[in-house]
C-alpha positions in Angstrom: 0.0 0.0 0.0 1.2 3.5 -0.8 2.5 5.1 2.4 1.2 8.5 1.3 -2.3 7.1 1.8 -1.4 6.1 5.4 0.2 9.4 6.2 -2.3 11.8 4.6 -5.1 11.4 7.2 -2.7 12.3 10.0 -1.9 15.6 8.2 -5.6 16.4 7.9 -6.6 15.5 11.4 -4.4 18.1 12.9 -6.0 21.1 11.3 -9.1 20.6 9.2 -12.2 19.8 11.2 -14.7 22.0 9.4 -16.1 19.8 6.6 -19.9 19.5 6.8 -20.4 15.9 7.8 -24.2 16.1 7.3 -23.4 15.0 3.7 -22.1 11.7 5.2 -24.6 10.8 8.0 -23.7 7.2 8.2 -20.0 7.8 9.0 -19.1 8.3 12.6 -16.5 10.7 13.9 -13.6 8.2 13.6 -14.3 8.1 9.8 -13.9 11.9 9.4 -10.4 11.4 7.9 -12.1 9.6 5.0 -14.4 12.6 4.4 -11.4 14.9 4.3 -9.7 12.7 1.7 -12.8 12.5 -0.5 -13.2 16.3 -0.4 -9.5 16.8 -1.0 -9.7 14.5 -4.1 -12.3 16.9 -5.5 -9.9 19.8 -5.1 -7.1 17.7 -6.7 -9.3 17.1 -9.7 -10.0 20.9 -10.1 -6.3 21.6 -9.8 -5.4 19.0 -12.5 -8.1 20.3 -14.8 -6.9 23.8 -14.4 -3.3 22.7 -15.1 -4.3 21.4 -18.5 -5.7 17.9 -18.0 -9.1 19.0 -19.2 -7.7 19.8 -22.6 -4.7 17.5 -22.9 -5.7 14.4 -20.9 -9.5 14.3 -20.9 -9.7 10.5 -20.8 -7.5 10.2 -17.7 -9.4 13.1 -16.1 -12.7 11.3 -16.6 -11.3 8.2 -15.0 -10.3 10.2 -12.0 -13.7 11.9 -11.9 -15.5 8.5 -11.9 -13.3 7.4 -9.0 -14.2 10.5 -7.1 -17.9 9.9 -7.6 -17.5 6.3 -6.6 -15.7 7.2 -3.4 -18.2 9.9 -2.6 -21.2 7.5 -3.0 -19.4 4.9 -0.9 -18.8 7.6 1.8 -22.4 8.7 1.8 -23.4 5.0 2.2 -21.0 4.5 5.1 -18.9 1.9 3.3 -15.6 2.9 4.8 -13.6 -0.1 3.5 -14.7 0.5 0.0 -13.9 4.2 0.3 -10.4 3.4 1.2 -9.9 1.2 -1.8 -11.3 3.8 -4.1 -9.1 6.5 -2.7 -6.0 4.3 -3.2 -6.9 3.9 -6.9 -7.7 7.7 -7.1 -4.4 8.6 -5.5 -2.5 6.5 -8.1 -4.4 8.2 -10.9 -3.7 11.7 -9.5 0.0 11.1 -9.5 -0.1 9.6 -13.0 -1.9 12.6 -14.4 0.5 14.9 -12.6 3.5 13.2 -14.1 2.0 13.2 -17.5 1.3 17.0 -17.3 4.9 17.6 -16.2 6.0 15.8 -19.3 3.6 17.7 -21.6 4.7 21.0 -20.2 8.4 20.2 -20.9 8.0 18.7 -24.4 4.8 19.9 -26.0 2.6 23.0 -26.3 -0.6 21.2 -25.2 -0.2 22.6 -21.7 -0.1 26.3 -22.8 0.4 29.6 -21.1 -3.4 29.9 -20.6 -3.3 26.8 -18.4 -0.4 28.3 -16.4 -2.3 31.5 -16.0 -5.3 29.5 -14.6 -2.9 27.8 -12.2 -1.6 31.2 -11.0 -5.2 32.4 -10.4 -6.0 29.2 -8.6 -3.0 29.6 -6.3 -4.0 33.2 -5.4 -7.5 32.1 -4.6 -6.1 29.6 -2.1 -4.1 32.4 -0.5 -7.1 34.8 -0.3 -9.5 32.5 1.6 -11.5 34.2 4.3 -11.3 33.6 8.1 -7.6 33.3 8.4 -6.9 34.3 12.0 -8.8 34.8 15.2 -8.5 38.0 17.3 -5.0 38.6 18.6 -3.8 35.2 17.3 -1.3 33.9 14.8 -2.7 30.4 14.7 -4.1 29.3 11.4 -7.9 28.7 11.3 -8.9 25.3 9.9 -10.3 26.5 6.5 -7.1 28.5 6.0 -5.0 25.5 6.7 -6.9 23.5 4.1 -6.4 26.2 1.5 -2.7 26.5 2.3 -2.4 22.7 1.7 -3.7 23.2 -1.8 -1.4 26.2 -2.3 1.6 24.2 -1.2 0.8 21.5 -3.8 1.0 24.1 -6.6 4.2 25.8 -5.2 6.0 22.5 -4.9 5.3 21.9 -8.6 6.5 25.5 -9.4 9.9 25.9 -7.6 10.7 29.0 -9.6 7.6 30.8 -8.3 8.2 33.1 -5.3 5.6 34.3 -2.8 5.8 37.4 -0.6 3.6 37.0 2.5 2.6 40.3 4.1 0.9 40.2 7.5 -1.9 42.6 8.5 -4.0 43.1 11.7 -7.1 45.0 12.8 -6.8 48.3 14.7 -7.4 47.0 18.2 -3.8 47.5 19.6 -0.8 49.8 19.3 0.9 50.2 15.9 4.1 48.6 17.2 2.2 45.6 18.6 0.2 45.2 15.4 3.4 45.2 13.3 4.8 42.4 15.3 1.5 40.4 15.2 1.4 40.9 11.4 4.9 39.5 11.1 4.1 36.6 13.4 1.1 35.8 11.1 3.2 35.9 8.0 5.9 33.8 9.5 3.3 31.2 10.7 2.0 30.9 7.2 5.6 30.4 5.9 6.4 27.8 8.5 3.2 25.9 7.7 4.0 25.9 4.0 7.6 24.7 4.7 6.2 21.9 6.8 4.2 20.9 3.8 7.3 20.7 1.6 7.6 24.2 0.0 11.2 25.4 -0.3 11.9 28.2 2.2 13.6 30.2 -0.5 10.3 30.5 -2.3 8.8 32.5 0.6 9.5 36.0 2.0 7.6 37.5 4.9 7.0 41.1 6.0 4.4 43.0 8.0 2.4 46.1 7.5 0.5 45.8 10.8 -2.7 47.8 10.8 -2.1 49.8 7.7 -5.3 48.4 6.1 -7.3 48.6 9.3 -10.1 51.0 9.9 -10.8 52.3 13.4 -14.3 51.3 14.7 -14.6 48.6 12.0 -17.5 46.2 12.2 -16.8 42.7 13.4 -16.9 41.3 9.9 -14.5 43.9 8.5 -12.1 43.4 11.5 -12.0 39.7 10.8 -11.1 40.4 7.1 -8.3 42.8 8.3 -6.6 39.9 10.2 -5.0 38.5 7.1 -1.8 37.6 5.2 -1.8 38.8 1.7 0.3 36.9 -0.9 2.0 38.4 -3.9 3.4 36.1 -6.6 6.5 36.7 -8.7 7.9 34.3 -11.2 10.7 34.4 -13.9 10.0 35.2 -17.5 8.5 32.3 -19.3 10.8 30.5 -21.7 9.8 29.2 -25.1 8.2 25.8 -25.0 9.6 23.3 -27.5 7.5 22.5 -30.5 5.3 19.3 -30.2 6.6 16.2 -31.9 10.1 16.2 -30.4 9.0 13.3 -28.2 6.2 10.8 -28.5 3.7 9.9 -25.9 5.1 6.4 -25.7 8.2 7.9 -24.1 6.3 8.9 -21.0 7.4 5.8 -19.1 10.9 7.0 -19.3 10.0 10.1 -17.2 7.7 8.5 -14.7 
């Protein structure tokens, strides 16, 4: 059995407890890790589709989508053993498609700049999730942790992309205190991404404290002011080789 399948629930159990389990009424609390994995698989499918699988590998993507629907139906029915088997098959398919997309990016023009632009947009959506921090805290809220896990997946695939993380706060303390709190928040995001495998050199942190805050802000606005804003920079895109240099049959040499 793939050890990644055994390790992954442990990663999720530490920080993501906010999935709506009313969709899976027959699973008890000990099966929540399966729910997390089923929902994470859906996000993986969206990520692969945005990378170019929708256009370049539609057959493989459809296989993965069927595996997701199968796992989802099994989870809804409470068949935990069947869910586990379906997720193992799906995990193998995710990694196969990912390797194939890597090959296509390097050797053909099927995965084009439009797909890369979509991947950049997806990355920034993960970083801009709401409800990042509680009042006077640098701990990551569960939904933010889940989004950062998805962001880490993209960043590990793009080692030449660099992210500047800028921490902000609301206006409920002194300017000096807020600058430090903002930095603590940015550093906590960086530390979490590094824990997930992102290279430290890809991440820079800074703080602007309460510069975006408004005195007397409503509770909702104050929550939005407790944030880390990410800015992406990347090197100039190089010319992609013309298709036909390598054949698809050579994929196995790169897997």
